[in-house]
All heavy atoms as a GROMACS GRO file, in nm:
protein
  600
    1MET      N    1   1.914  -5.031  -3.748
    1MET     CA    2   1.844  -4.992  -3.628
    1MET      C    3   1.875  -4.845  -3.599
    1MET      O    4   1.987  -4.800  -3.613
    1MET     CB    5   1.888  -5.081  -3.512
    1MET     CG    6   1.824  -5.048  -3.382
    1MET     SD    7   1.875  -5.167  -3.257
    1MET     CE    8   1.729  -5.167  -3.161
    2ILE      N    9   1.774  -4.774  -3.559
    2ILE     CA   10   1.789  -4.632  -3.532
    2ILE      C   11   1.814  -4.612  -3.383
    2ILE      O   12   1.748  -4.670  -3.298
    2ILE     CB   13   1.665  -4.555  -3.577
    2ILE    CG1   14   1.649  -4.568  -3.728
    2ILE    CG2   15   1.672  -4.409  -3.536
    2ILE    CD1   16   1.523  -4.506  -3.782
    3HIS      N   17   1.913  -4.530  -3.352
    3HIS     CA   18   1.948  -4.502  -3.214
    3HIS      C   19   1.833  -4.425  -3.148
    3HIS      O   20   1.782  -4.328  -3.203
    3HIS     CB   21   2.077  -4.420  -3.207
    3HIS     CG   22   2.137  -4.416  -3.071
    3HIS    ND1   23   2.093  -4.330  -2.974
    3HIS    CD2   24   2.237  -4.489  -3.014
    3HIS    CE1   25   2.162  -4.349  -2.864
    3HIS    NE2   26   2.251  -4.445  -2.886
    4PRO      N   27   1.790  -4.467  -3.029
    4PRO     CA   28   1.674  -4.403  -2.965
    4PRO      C   29   1.698  -4.258  -2.922
    4PRO      O   30   1.602  -4.183  -2.906
    4PRO     CB   31   1.647  -4.492  -2.843
    4PRO     CG   32   1.773  -4.566  -2.817
    4PRO     CD   33   1.842  -4.578  -2.951
    5LEU      N   34   1.821  -4.218  -2.905
    5LEU     CA   35   1.850  -4.081  -2.862
    5LEU      C   36   1.890  -3.989  -2.978
    5LEU      O   37   1.929  -3.874  -2.955
    5LEU     CB   38   1.959  -4.081  -2.754
    5LEU     CG   39   1.926  -4.157  -2.626
    5LEU    CD1   40   2.043  -4.154  -2.530
    5LEU    CD2   41   1.801  -4.100  -2.559
    6ALA      N   42   1.878  -4.037  -3.099
    6ALA     CA   43   1.915  -3.957  -3.215
    6ALA      C   44   1.812  -3.846  -3.236
    6ALA      O   45   1.692  -3.866  -3.218
    6ALA     CB   46   1.925  -4.044  -3.340
    7ASP      N   47   1.862  -3.728  -3.272
    7ASP     CA   48   1.774  -3.616  -3.302
    7ASP      C   49   1.700  -3.646  -3.433
    7ASP      O   50   1.727  -3.744  -3.501
    7ASP     CB   51   1.856  -3.488  -3.319
    7ASP     CG   52   1.923  -3.444  -3.190
    7ASP    OD1   53   1.872  -3.482  -3.082
    7ASP    OD2   54   2.025  -3.375  -3.197
    8ASN      N   55   1.609  -3.557  -3.467
    8ASN     CA   56   1.539  -3.569  -3.594
    8ASN      C   57   1.637  -3.535  -3.706
    8ASN      O   58   1.666  -3.417  -3.730
    8ASN     CB   59   1.418  -3.476  -3.596
    8ASN     CG   60   1.333  -3.499  -3.717
    8ASN    OD1   61   1.363  -3.581  -3.803
    8ASN    ND2   62   1.224  -3.424  -3.726
    9LEU      N   63   1.687  -3.635  -3.773
    9LEU     CA   64   1.793  -3.615  -3.871
    9LEU      C   65   1.741  -3.554  -4.001
    9LEU      O   66   1.819  -3.499  -4.078
    9LEU     CB   67   1.862  -3.748  -3.900
    9LEU     CG   68   1.930  -3.815  -3.781
    9LEU    CD1   69   1.995  -3.945  -3.823
    9LEU    CD2   70   2.031  -3.723  -3.717
   10SER      N   71   1.612  -3.561  -4.024
   10SER     CA   72   1.557  -3.505  -4.147
   10SER      C   73   1.567  -3.353  -4.149
   10SER      O   74   1.559  -3.292  -4.254
   10SER     CB   75   1.412  -3.549  -4.166
   10SER     OG   76   1.332  -3.502  -4.060
   11GLN      N   77   1.585  -3.292  -4.033
   11GLN     CA   78   1.595  -3.147  -4.025
   11GLN      C   79   1.739  -3.098  -4.045
   11GLN      O   80   1.762  -2.979  -4.058
   11GLN     CB   81   1.543  -3.097  -3.891
   11GLN     CG   82   1.396  -3.123  -3.871
   11GLN     CD   83   1.348  -3.080  -3.734
   11GLN    OE1   84   1.429  -3.048  -3.647
   11GLN    NE2   85   1.218  -3.080  -3.715
   12LYS      N   86   1.835  -3.190  -4.049
   12LYS     CA   87   1.976  -3.152  -4.065
   12LYS      C   88   2.014  -3.156  -4.212
   12LYS      O   89   1.961  -3.234  -4.289
   12LYS     CB   90   2.066  -3.246  -3.985
   12LYS     CG   91   2.046  -3.234  -3.836
   12LYS     CD   92   2.151  -3.311  -3.761
   12LYS     CE   93   2.130  -3.290  -3.612
   12LYS     NZ   94   2.244  -3.332  -3.534
   13SER      N   95   2.109  -3.070  -4.247
   13SER     CA   96   2.158  -3.069  -4.385
   13SER      C   97   2.255  -3.185  -4.407
   13SER      O   98   2.304  -3.246  -4.312
   13SER     CB   99   2.227  -2.935  -4.415
   13SER     OG  100   2.348  -2.927  -4.342
   14ASP      N  101   2.285  -3.211  -4.533
   14ASP     CA  102   2.381  -3.316  -4.565
   14ASP      C  103   2.518  -3.284  -4.507
   14ASP      O  104   2.588  -3.374  -4.460
   14ASP     CB  105   2.392  -3.334  -4.716
   14ASP     CG  106   2.270  -3.400  -4.777
   14ASP    OD1  107   2.188  -3.455  -4.700
   14ASP    OD2  108   2.256  -3.395  -4.900
   15LEU      N  109   2.555  -3.159  -4.511
   15LEU     CA  110   2.684  -3.118  -4.456
   15LEU      C  111   2.690  -3.143  -4.306
   15LEU      O  112   2.791  -3.193  -4.254
   15LEU     CB  113   2.712  -2.970  -4.487
   15LEU     CG  114   2.845  -2.915  -4.441
   15LEU    CD1  115   2.960  -2.991  -4.506
   15LEU    CD2  116   2.855  -2.768  -4.472
   16GLU      N  117   2.584  -3.110  -4.236
   16GLU     CA  118   2.579  -3.134  -4.091
   16GLU      C  119   2.587  -3.283  -4.059
   16GLU      O  120   2.654  -3.325  -3.964
   16GLU     CB  121   2.451  -3.076  -4.031
   16GLU     CG  122   2.447  -2.925  -4.028
   16GLU     CD  123   2.313  -2.871  -3.981
   16GLU    OE1  124   2.210  -2.936  -4.006
   16GLU    OE2  125   2.313  -2.763  -3.921
   17LEU      N  126   2.520  -3.365  -4.141
   17LEU     CA  127   2.526  -3.509  -4.120
   17LEU      C  128   2.667  -3.562  -4.145
   17LEU      O  129   2.717  -3.647  -4.069
   17LEU     CB  130   2.427  -3.581  -4.211
   17LEU     CG  131   2.280  -3.565  -4.177
   17LEU    CD1  132   2.194  -3.634  -4.282
   17LEU    CD2  133   2.250  -3.620  -4.040
   18ASP      N  134   2.733  -3.512  -4.249
   18ASP     CA  135   2.870  -3.555  -4.278
   18ASP      C  136   2.965  -3.516  -4.166
   18ASP      O  137   3.052  -3.595  -4.127
   18ASP     CB  138   2.919  -3.495  -4.410
   18ASP     CG  139   2.861  -3.566  -4.531
   18ASP    OD1  140   2.826  -3.686  -4.519
   18ASP    OD2  141   2.851  -3.502  -4.637
   19GLU      N  142   2.949  -3.394  -4.115
   19GLU     CA  143   3.036  -3.349  -4.005
   19GLU      C  144   3.014  -3.433  -3.879
   19GLU      O  145   3.109  -3.472  -3.812
   19GLU     CB  146   3.010  -3.201  -3.976
   19GLU     CG  147   3.061  -3.109  -4.083
   19GLU     CD  148   3.019  -2.964  -4.061
   19GLU    OE1  149   2.940  -2.937  -3.968
   19GLU    OE2  150   3.066  -2.880  -4.139
   20ALA      N  151   2.887  -3.461  -3.848
   20ALA     CA  152   2.856  -3.542  -3.730
   20ALA      C  153   2.910  -3.684  -3.747
   20ALA      O  154   2.962  -3.744  -3.652
   20ALA     CB  155   2.707  -3.544  -3.704
   21LEU      N  156   2.899  -3.737  -3.867
   21LEU     CA  157   2.948  -3.871  -3.895
   21LEU      C  158   3.100  -3.877  -3.879
   21LEU      O  159   3.153  -3.972  -3.820
   21LEU     CB  160   2.908  -3.912  -4.036
   21LEU     CG  161   2.927  -4.055  -4.079
   21LEU    CD1  162   2.856  -4.150  -3.986
   21LEU    CD2  163   2.878  -4.074  -4.221
   22SER      N  164   3.168  -3.775  -3.926
   22SER     CA  165   3.314  -3.769  -3.911
   22SER      C  166   3.353  -3.759  -3.764
   22SER      O  167   3.445  -3.828  -3.718
   22SER     CB  168   3.368  -3.649  -3.988
   22SER     OG  169   3.504  -3.636  -3.969
   23GLU      N  170   3.282  -3.677  -3.689
   23GLU     CA  171   3.310  -3.660  -3.546
   23GLU      C  172   3.284  -3.791  -3.470
   23GLU      O  173   3.364  -3.831  -3.384
   23GLU     CB  174   3.222  -3.548  -3.490
   23GLU     CG  175   3.248  -3.517  -3.346
   23GLU     CD  176   3.159  -3.404  -3.295
   23GLU    OE1  177   3.117  -3.321  -3.377
   23GLU    OE2  178   3.131  -3.403  -3.174
   24LEU      N  179   3.175  -3.858  -3.502
   24LEU     CA  180   3.144  -3.985  -3.435
   24LEU      C  181   3.248  -4.092  -3.467
   24LEU      O  182   3.285  -4.172  -3.381
   24LEU     CB  183   3.005  -4.034  -3.474
   24LEU     CG  184   2.889  -3.960  -3.412
   24LEU    CD1  185   2.757  -4.001  -3.479
   24LEU    CD2  186   2.882  -3.987  -3.263
   25THR      N  187   3.295  -4.093  -3.591
   25THR     CA  188   3.397  -4.190  -3.631
   25THR      C  189   3.526  -4.168  -3.553
   25THR      O  190   3.589  -4.263  -3.506
   25THR     CB  191   3.423  -4.182  -3.782
   25THR    OG1  192   3.299  -4.205  -3.852
   25THR    CG2  193   3.524  -4.286  -3.827
   26ASN      N  194   3.563  -4.041  -3.537
   26ASN     CA  195   3.683  -4.009  -3.458
   26ASN      C  196   3.665  -4.053  -3.313
   26ASN      O  197   3.756  -4.112  -3.254
   26ASN     CB  198   3.713  -3.860  -3.464
   26ASN     CG  199   3.769  -3.818  -3.598
   26ASN    OD1  200   3.822  -3.899  -3.671
   26ASN    ND2  201   3.753  -3.691  -3.630
   27LYS      N  202   3.549  -4.027  -3.256
   27LYS     CA  203   3.524  -4.066  -3.118
   27LYS      C  204   3.524  -4.218  -3.101
   27LYS      O  205   3.568  -4.270  -2.999
   27LYS     CB  206   3.391  -4.008  -3.070
   27LYS     CG  207   3.397  -3.860  -3.048
   27LYS     CD  208   3.264  -3.806  -2.999
   27LYS     CE  209   3.275  -3.656  -2.979
   27LYS     NZ  210   3.148  -3.598  -2.930
   28PHE      N  211   3.473  -4.288  -3.203
   28PHE     CA  212   3.471  -4.434  -3.198
   28PHE      C  213   3.612  -4.490  -3.182
   28PHE      O  214   3.636  -4.580  -3.102
   28PHE     CB  215   3.405  -4.490  -3.324
   28PHE     CG  216   3.404  -4.640  -3.330
   28PHE    CD1  217   3.304  -4.712  -3.266
   28PHE    CD2  218   3.502  -4.710  -3.398
   28PHE    CE1  219   3.302  -4.851  -3.271
   28PHE    CE2  220   3.501  -4.849  -3.403
   28PHE     CZ  221   3.401  -4.919  -3.339
   29PHE      N  222   3.706  -4.435  -3.259
   29PHE     CA  223   3.843  -4.486  -3.255
   29PHE      C  224   3.923  -4.432  -3.137
   29PHE      O  225   4.027  -4.487  -3.103
   29PHE     CB  226   3.914  -4.459  -3.387
   29PHE     CG  227   3.862  -4.544  -3.500
   29PHE    CD1  228   3.790  -4.488  -3.602
   29PHE    CD2  229   3.884  -4.680  -3.500
   29PHE    CE1  230   3.740  -4.566  -3.705
   29PHE    CE2  231   3.836  -4.760  -3.602
   29PHE     CZ  232   3.763  -4.702  -3.706
   30GLN      N  233   3.875  -4.326  -3.073
   30GLN     CA  234   3.945  -4.271  -2.957
   30GLN      C  235   3.914  -4.347  -2.829
   30GLN      O  236   3.996  -4.352  -2.739
   30GLN     CB  237   3.908  -4.124  -2.939
   30GLN     CG  238   3.970  -4.033  -3.041
   30GLN     CD  239   3.922  -3.890  -3.025
   30GLN    OE1  240   3.833  -3.861  -2.947
   30GLN    NE2  241   3.983  -3.800  -3.102
   31THR      N  242   3.796  -4.405  -2.821
   31THR     CA  243   3.757  -4.472  -2.697
   31THR      C  244   3.796  -4.620  -2.700
   31THR      O  245   3.802  -4.681  -2.806
   31THR     CB  246   3.606  -4.458  -2.670
   31THR    OG1  247   3.577  -4.514  -2.543
   31THR    CG2  248   3.523  -4.527  -2.775
   32ARG      N  249   3.821  -4.673  -2.584
   32ARG     CA  250   3.853  -4.815  -2.571
   32ARG      C  251   3.739  -4.890  -2.502
   32ARG      O  252   3.745  -5.010  -2.485
   32ARG     CB  253   3.980  -4.832  -2.490
   32ARG     CG  254   4.099  -4.761  -2.549
   32ARG     CD  255   4.202  -4.860  -2.590
   32ARG     NE  256   4.321  -4.789  -2.635
   32ARG     CZ  257   4.372  -4.810  -2.754
   32ARG    NH1  258   4.319  -4.896  -2.834
   32ARG    NH2  259   4.480  -4.744  -2.790
   33ASN      N  260   3.636  -4.817  -2.461
   33ASN     CA  261   3.523  -4.876  -2.392
   33ASN      C  262   3.431  -4.946  -2.493
   33ASN      O  263   3.372  -4.881  -2.579
   33ASN     CB  264   3.446  -4.765  -2.318
   33ASN     CG  265   3.331  -4.817  -2.236
   33ASN    OD1  266   3.285  -4.928  -2.256
   33ASN    ND2  267   3.285  -4.733  -2.145
   34PRO      N  268   3.415  -5.078  -2.485
   34PRO     CA  269   3.334  -5.150  -2.584
   34PRO      C  270   3.186  -5.110  -2.583
   34PRO      O  271   3.122  -5.107  -2.688
   34PRO     CB  272   3.348  -5.297  -2.545
   34PRO     CG  273   3.445  -5.304  -2.434
   34PRO     CD  274   3.478  -5.167  -2.390
   35GLU      N  275   3.133  -5.075  -2.466
   35GLU     CA  276   2.993  -5.034  -2.460
   35GLU      C  277   2.975  -4.899  -2.530
   35GLU      O  278   2.877  -4.878  -2.602
   35GLU     CB  279   2.943  -5.026  -2.315
   35GLU     CG  280   2.926  -5.160  -2.247
   35GLU     CD  281   3.055  -5.214  -2.187
   35GLU    OE1  282   3.154  -5.139  -2.177
   35GLU    OE2  283   3.056  -5.333  -2.151
   36ALA      N  284   3.069  -4.808  -2.507
   36ALA     CA  285   3.063  -4.678  -2.574
   36ALA      C  286   3.080  -4.695  -2.724
   36ALA      O  287   3.011  -4.630  -2.803
   36ALA     CB  288   3.169  -4.585  -2.518
   37GLN      N  289   3.171  -4.783  -2.764
   37GLN     CA  290   3.191  -4.808  -2.907
   37GLN      C  291   3.064  -4.864  -2.970
   37GLN      O  292   3.030  -4.829  -3.084
   37GLN     CB  293   3.307  -4.905  -2.929
   37GLN     CG  294   3.443  -4.842  -2.914
   37GLN     CD  295   3.556  -4.939  -2.943
   37GLN    OE1  296   3.542  -5.060  -2.926
   37GLN    NE2  297   3.668  -4.885  -2.986
   38SER      N  298   2.993  -4.949  -2.897
   38SER     CA  299   2.868  -5.005  -2.948
   38SER      C  300   2.764  -4.896  -2.970
   38SER      O  301   2.696  -4.894  -3.073
   38SER     CB  302   2.816  -5.110  -2.850
   38SER     OG  303   2.691  -5.157  -2.890
   39GLN      N  304   2.751  -4.805  -2.875
   39GLN     CA  305   2.654  -4.695  -2.888
   39GLN      C  306   2.693  -4.599  -3.000
   39GLN      O  307   2.608  -4.554  -3.078
   39GLN     CB  308   2.640  -4.620  -2.756
   39GLN     CG  309   2.574  -4.700  -2.646
   39GLN     CD  310   2.432  -4.739  -2.682
   39GLN    OE1  311   2.353  -4.655  -2.725
   39GLN    NE2  312   2.399  -4.865  -2.665
   40ILE      N  313   2.821  -4.570  -3.010
   40ILE     CA  314   2.869  -4.480  -3.117
   40ILE      C  315   2.848  -4.546  -3.252
   40ILE      O  316   2.807  -4.481  -3.349
   40ILE     CB  317   3.016  -4.442  -3.094
   40ILE    CG1  318   3.030  -4.358  -2.968
   40ILE    CG2  319   3.072  -4.368  -3.214
   40ILE    CD1  320   3.174  -4.335  -2.923
   41SER      N  321   2.873  -4.676  -3.259
   41SER     CA  322   2.852  -4.750  -3.384
   41SER      C  323   2.705  -4.744  -3.426
   41SER      O  324   2.674  -4.730  -3.545
   41SER     CB  325   2.898  -4.894  -3.367
   41SER     OG  326   2.872  -4.968  -3.482
   42LEU      N  327   2.616  -4.755  -3.331
   42LEU     CA  328   2.473  -4.746  -3.360
   42LEU      C  329   2.437  -4.608  -3.413
   42LEU      O  330   2.358  -4.595  -3.508
   42LEU     CB  331   2.393  -4.780  -3.234
   42LEU     CG  332   2.244  -4.801  -3.250
   42LEU    CD1  333   2.214  -4.910  -3.352
   42LEU    CD2  334   2.184  -4.838  -3.116
   43MET      N  335   2.495  -4.504  -3.355
   43MET     CA  336   2.471  -4.368  -3.404
   43MET      C  337   2.528  -4.349  -3.545
   43MET      O  338   2.465  -4.288  -3.630
   43MET     CB  339   2.533  -4.264  -3.310
   43MET     CG  340   2.458  -4.243  -3.182
   43MET     SD  341   2.295  -4.170  -3.204
   43MET     CE  342   2.339  -4.005  -3.252
   44ILE      N  343   2.646  -4.405  -3.569
   44ILE     CA  344   2.707  -4.397  -3.702
   44ILE      C  345   2.616  -4.463  -3.805
   44ILE      O  346   2.592  -4.408  -3.913
   44ILE     CB  347   2.848  -4.460  -3.702
   44ILE    CG1  348   2.946  -4.371  -3.625
   44ILE    CG2  349   2.898  -4.484  -3.844
   44ILE    CD1  350   3.082  -4.433  -3.602
   45ASP      N  351   2.565  -4.580  -3.771
   45ASP     CA  352   2.474  -4.650  -3.861
   45ASP      C  353   2.347  -4.569  -3.887
   45ASP      O  354   2.296  -4.567  -3.999
   45ASP     CB  355   2.437  -4.787  -3.805
   45ASP     CG  356   2.554  -4.884  -3.805
   45ASP    OD1  357   2.652  -4.859  -3.879
   45ASP    OD2  358   2.547  -4.985  -3.733
   46THR      N  359   2.297  -4.501  -3.785
   46THR     CA  360   2.177  -4.418  -3.799
   46THR      C  361   2.203  -4.303  -3.897
   46THR      O  362   2.121  -4.276  -3.986
   46THR     CB  363   2.133  -4.363  -3.662
   46THR    OG1  364   2.109  -4.473  -3.574
   46THR    CG2  365   2.009  -4.279  -3.674
   47TYR      N  366   2.317  -4.237  -3.883
   47TYR     CA  367   2.351  -4.127  -3.972
   47TYR      C  368   2.372  -4.178  -4.115
   47TYR      O  369   2.329  -4.114  -4.211
   47TYR     CB  370   2.476  -4.054  -3.923
   47TYR     CG  371   2.448  -3.953  -3.814
   47TYR    CD1  372   2.428  -3.993  -3.683
   47TYR    CD2  373   2.441  -3.818  -3.841
   47TYR    CE1  374   2.401  -3.902  -3.582
   47TYR    CE2  375   2.415  -3.724  -3.741
   47TYR     CZ  376   2.395  -3.768  -3.613
   47TYR     OH  377   2.368  -3.676  -3.513
   48LYS      N  378   2.440  -4.290  -4.130
   48LYS     CA  379   2.462  -4.346  -4.264
   48LYS      C  380   2.330  -4.385  -4.329
   48LYS      O  381   2.312  -4.368  -4.450
   48LYS     CB  382   2.556  -4.467  -4.256
   48LYS     CG  383   2.700  -4.431  -4.234
   48LYS     CD  384   2.786  -4.555  -4.234
   48LYS     CE  385   2.933  -4.521  -4.215
   48LYS     NZ  386   3.017  -4.643  -4.213
   49LEU      N  387   2.239  -4.439  -4.252
   49LEU     CA  388   2.108  -4.477  -4.304
   49LEU      C  389   2.032  -4.354  -4.353
   49LEU      O  390   1.969  -4.358  -4.460
   49LEU     CB  391   2.027  -4.550  -4.196
   49LEU     CG  392   1.891  -4.602  -4.235
   49LEU    CD1  393   1.902  -4.705  -4.346
   49LEU    CD2  394   1.822  -4.664  -4.114
   50GLU      N  395   2.037  -4.246  -4.280
   50GLU     CA  396   1.971  -4.122  -4.321
   50GLU      C  397   2.032  -4.070  -4.451
   50GLU      O  398   1.959  -4.031  -4.543
   50GLU     CB  399   1.981  -4.016  -4.211
   50GLU     CG  400   1.921  -3.884  -4.249
   50GLU     CD  401   1.772  -3.885  -4.269
   50GLU    OE1  402   1.704  -3.972  -4.210
   50GLU    OE2  403   1.721  -3.799  -4.344
   51LEU      N  404   2.164  -4.070  -4.461
   51LEU     CA  405   2.229  -4.024  -4.583
   51LEU      C  406   2.194  -4.114  -4.702
   51LEU      O  407   2.168  -4.065  -4.813
   51LEU     CB  408   2.381  -4.019  -4.565
   51LEU     CG  409   2.434  -3.904  -4.481
   51LEU    CD1  410   2.583  -3.923  -4.451
   51LEU    CD2  411   2.411  -3.771  -4.550
   52SER      N  412   2.189  -4.243  -4.679
   52SER     CA  413   2.153  -4.337  -4.783
   52SER      C  414   2.009  -4.315  -4.830
   52SER      O  415   1.980  -4.317  -4.950
   52SER     CB  416   2.171  -4.480  -4.733
   52SER     OG  417   2.129  -4.573  -4.829
   53ASP      N  418   1.919  -4.295  -4.735
   53ASP     CA  419   1.779  -4.268  -4.770
   53ASP      C  420   1.766  -4.143  -4.855
   53ASP      O  421   1.688  -4.139  -4.951
   53ASP     CB  422   1.693  -4.254  -4.645
   53ASP     CG  423   1.667  -4.386  -4.575
   53ASP    OD1  424   1.692  -4.493  -4.635
   53ASP    OD2  425   1.621  -4.382  -4.458
   54ARG      N  426   1.842  -4.041  -4.820
   54ARG     CA  427   1.838  -3.917  -4.898
   54ARG      C  428   1.888  -3.939  -5.040
   54ARG      O  429   1.834  -3.883  -5.135
   54ARG     CB  430   1.922  -3.809  -4.830
   54ARG     CG  431   1.858  -3.757  -4.704
   54ARG     CD  432   1.941  -3.648  -4.643
   54ARG     NE  433   1.884  -3.605  -4.516
   54ARG     CZ  434   1.922  -3.497  -4.452
   54ARG    NH1  435   2.019  -3.422  -4.500
   54ARG    NH2  436   1.865  -3.465  -4.338
   55GLN      N  437   1.994  -4.018  -5.056
   55GLN     CA  438   2.047  -4.045  -5.190
   55GLN      C  439   1.948  -4.123  -5.274
   55GLN      O  440   1.930  -4.096  -5.392
   55GLN     CB  441   2.180  -4.119  -5.179
   55GLN     CG  442   2.292  -4.035  -5.124
   55GLN     CD  443   2.419  -4.116  -5.098
   55GLN    OE1  444   2.420  -4.238  -5.107
   55GLN    NE2  445   2.527  -4.046  -5.065
   56VAL      N  446   1.881  -4.220  -5.212
   56VAL     CA  447   1.781  -4.299  -5.285
   56VAL      C  448   1.665  -4.210  -5.329
   56VAL      O  449   1.619  -4.218  -5.443
   56VAL     CB  450   1.732  -4.417  -5.198
   56VAL    CG1  451   1.609  -4.482  -5.258
   56VAL    CG2  452   1.842  -4.519  -5.181
   57LYS      N  453   1.618  -4.124  -5.239
   57LYS     CA  454   1.508  -4.033  -5.274
   57LYS      C  455   1.549  -3.939  -5.386
   57LYS      O  456   1.470  -3.910  -5.475
   57LYS     CB  457   1.466  -3.953  -5.151
   57LYS     CG  458   1.387  -4.034  -5.051
   57LYS     CD  459   1.349  -3.951  -4.931
   57LYS     CE  460   1.281  -4.038  -4.825
   57LYS     NZ  461   1.251  -3.961  -4.703
   58ALA      N  462   1.672  -3.891  -5.383
   58ALA     CA  463   1.720  -3.802  -5.489
   58ALA      C  464   1.726  -3.874  -5.622
   58ALA      O  465   1.688  -3.818  -5.726
   58ALA     CB  466   1.857  -3.747  -5.452
   59ARG      N  467   1.769  -3.998  -5.622
   59ARG     CA  468   1.774  -4.076  -5.747
   59ARG      C  469   1.634  -4.103  -5.799
   59ARG      O  470   1.611  -4.098  -5.920
   59ARG     CB  471   1.847  -4.208  -5.725
   59ARG     CG  472   1.995  -4.193  -5.713
   59ARG     CD  473   2.064  -4.326  -5.706
   59ARG     NE  474   2.201  -4.307  -5.663
   59ARG     CZ  475   2.266  -4.389  -5.583
   59ARG    NH1  476   2.207  -4.498  -5.538
   59ARG    NH2  477   2.389  -4.364  -5.547
   60LEU      N  478   1.541  -4.134  -5.711
   60LEU     CA  479   1.404  -4.159  -5.754
   60LEU      C  480   1.342  -4.032  -5.811
   60LEU      O  481   1.267  -4.040  -5.909
   60LEU     CB  482   1.320  -4.212  -5.638
   60LEU     CG  483   1.350  -4.355  -5.594
   60LEU    CD1  484   1.266  -4.391  -5.472
   60LEU    CD2  485   1.324  -4.453  -5.707
   61ASP      N  486   1.370  -3.920  -5.752
   61ASP     CA  487   1.318  -3.793  -5.804
   61ASP      C  488   1.376  -3.763  -5.941
   61ASP      O  489   1.306  -3.715  -6.030
   61ASP     CB  490   1.348  -3.678  -5.708
   61ASP     CG  491   1.266  -3.685  -5.581
   61ASP    OD1  492   1.164  -3.757  -5.578
   61ASP    OD2  493   1.305  -3.618  -5.482
   62ASP      N  494   1.504  -3.791  -5.960
   62ASP     CA  495   1.569  -3.768  -6.089
   62ASP      C  496   1.513  -3.862  -6.196
   62ASP      O  497   1.490  -3.821  -6.309
   62ASP     CB  498   1.720  -3.787  -6.079
   62ASP     CG  499   1.788  -3.674  -6.004
   62ASP    OD1  500   1.723  -3.568  -5.986
   62ASP    OD2  501   1.903  -3.693  -5.961
   63SER      N  502   1.492  -3.987  -6.161
   63SER     CA  503   1.445  -4.084  -6.260
   63SER      C  504   1.298  -4.062  -6.294
   63SER      O  505   1.254  -4.093  -6.404
   63SER     CB  506   1.468  -4.227  -6.210
   63SER     OG  507   1.386  -4.254  -6.098
   64SER      N  508   1.220  -4.008  -6.202
   64SER     CA  509   1.078  -3.986  -6.231
   64SER      C  510   1.060  -3.868  -6.327
   64SER      O  511   0.959  -3.859  -6.395
   64SER     CB  512   1.000  -3.961  -6.102
   64SER     OG  513   1.041  -3.840  -6.042
   65ASN      N  514   1.157  -3.780  -6.337
   65ASN     CA  515   1.150  -3.667  -6.428
   65ASN      C  516   1.180  -3.706  -6.572
   65ASN      O  517   1.145  -3.634  -6.664
   65ASN     CB  518   1.246  -3.556  -6.384
   65ASN     CG  519   1.204  -3.493  -6.254
   65ASN    OD1  520   1.088  -3.496  -6.218
   65ASN    ND2  521   1.299  -3.436  -6.182
   66LYS      N  522   1.243  -3.818  -6.591
   66LYS     CA  523   1.278  -3.864  -6.725
   66LYS      C  524   1.169  -3.959  -6.772
   66LYS      O  525   1.173  -4.079  -6.748
   66LYS     CB  526   1.413  -3.934  -6.724
   66LYS     CG  527   1.527  -3.842  -6.683
   66LYS     CD  528   1.657  -3.916  -6.678
   66LYS     CE  529   1.768  -3.825  -6.629
   66LYS     NZ  530   1.893  -3.895  -6.612
   67ASP      N  531   1.074  -3.905  -6.841
   67ASP     CA  532   0.962  -3.984  -6.889
   67ASP      C  533   0.998  -4.044  -7.025
   67ASP      O  534   1.047  -3.976  -7.114
   67ASP     CB  535   0.838  -3.895  -6.901
   67ASP     CG  536   0.711  -3.974  -6.920
   67ASP    OD1  537   0.715  -4.097  -6.904
   67ASP    OD2  538   0.608  -3.910  -6.951
   68LEU      N  539   0.970  -4.172  -7.041
   68LEU     CA  540   1.004  -4.240  -7.166
   68LEU      C  541   0.921  -4.189  -7.283
   68LEU      O  542   0.964  -4.195  -7.397
   68LEU     CB  543   0.986  -4.391  -7.151
   68LEU     CG  544   1.087  -4.462  -7.062
   68LEU    CD1  545   1.056  -4.611  -7.055
   68LEU    CD2  546   1.228  -4.443  -7.113
   69ASP      N  547   0.802  -4.138  -7.256
   69ASP     CA  548   0.718  -4.088  -7.364
   69ASP      C  549   0.785  -3.972  -7.437
   69ASP      O  550   0.766  -3.954  -7.558
   69ASP     CB  551   0.582  -4.044  -7.312
   69ASP     CG  552   0.498  -4.162  -7.266
   69ASP    OD1  553   0.522  -4.274  -7.315
   69ASP    OD2  554   0.410  -4.142  -7.181
   70ASN      N  555   0.861  -3.893  -7.366
   70ASN     CA  556   0.930  -3.781  -7.430
   70ASN      C  557   1.053  -3.826  -7.507
   70ASN      O  558   1.099  -3.754  -7.595
   70ASN     CB  559   0.970  -3.677  -7.324
   70ASN     CG  560   0.851  -3.613  -7.260
   70ASN    OD1  561   0.744  -3.606  -7.321
   70ASN    ND2  562   0.866  -3.566  -7.137
   71LEU      N  563   1.105  -3.941  -7.476
   71LEU     CA  564   1.224  -3.989  -7.545
   71LEU      C  565   1.191  -4.061  -7.674
   71LEU      O  566   1.273  -4.065  -7.767
   71LEU     CB  567   1.302  -4.085  -7.452
   71LEU     CG  568   1.361  -4.023  -7.326
   71LEU    CD1  569   1.424  -4.132  -7.239
   71LEU    CD2  570   1.464  -3.918  -7.361
   72ILE      N  571   1.071  -4.117  -7.685
   72ILE     CA  572   1.032  -4.193  -7.804
   72ILE      C  573   0.945  -4.103  -7.891
   72ILE      O  574   0.838  -4.061  -7.851
   72ILE     CB  575   0.956  -4.322  -7.765
   72ILE    CG1  576   1.045  -4.409  -7.676
   72ILE    CG2  577   0.912  -4.397  -7.889
   72ILE    CD1  578   0.974  -4.527  -7.618
   73ASN      N  579   0.992  -4.074  -8.009
   73ASN     CA  580   0.921  -3.988  -8.101
   73ASN      C  581   0.862  -4.073  -8.212
   73ASN      O  582   0.935  -4.126  -8.296
   73ASN     CB  583   1.014  -3.881  -8.157
   73ASN     CG  584   0.940  -3.779  -8.239
   73ASN    OD1  585   0.817  -3.781  -8.246
   73ASN    ND2  586   1.014  -3.689  -8.301
   74ILE      N  587   0.732  -4.086  -8.212
   74ILE     CA  588   0.663  -4.164  -8.315
   74ILE      C  589   0.591  -4.065  -8.406
   74ILE      O  590   0.497  -3.999  -8.366
   74ILE     CB  591   0.563  -4.264  -8.255
   74ILE    CG1  592   0.637  -4.360  -8.164
   74ILE    CG2  593   0.489  -4.338  -8.366
   74ILE    CD1  594   0.548  -4.455  -8.090
   75SER      N  595   0.638  -4.057  -8.530
   75SER     CA  596   0.576  -3.962  -8.624
   75SER      C  597   0.518  -4.033  -8.742
   75SER      O  598   0.566  -4.124  -8.794
   75SER     CB  599   0.679  -3.862  -8.674
   75SER     OG  600   0.736  -3.793  -8.566
   0.00000   0.00000   0.00000
């Protein structure tokens, strides 16, 4: 589930997402308020989902460049 107050994460770099994820994780463990922990957890999941989507897209782009026709040489 995507947090409704999350910024447009597609405009952020991977480094910015990692830094925000680290900061949110620290805040999660610093607070004792269960409602705040729930909201922070939702934001953490949103950032992780964005990073995961980027990794999947990168793998798909890499695999689409490797065409099997170029690997099989029939002479």
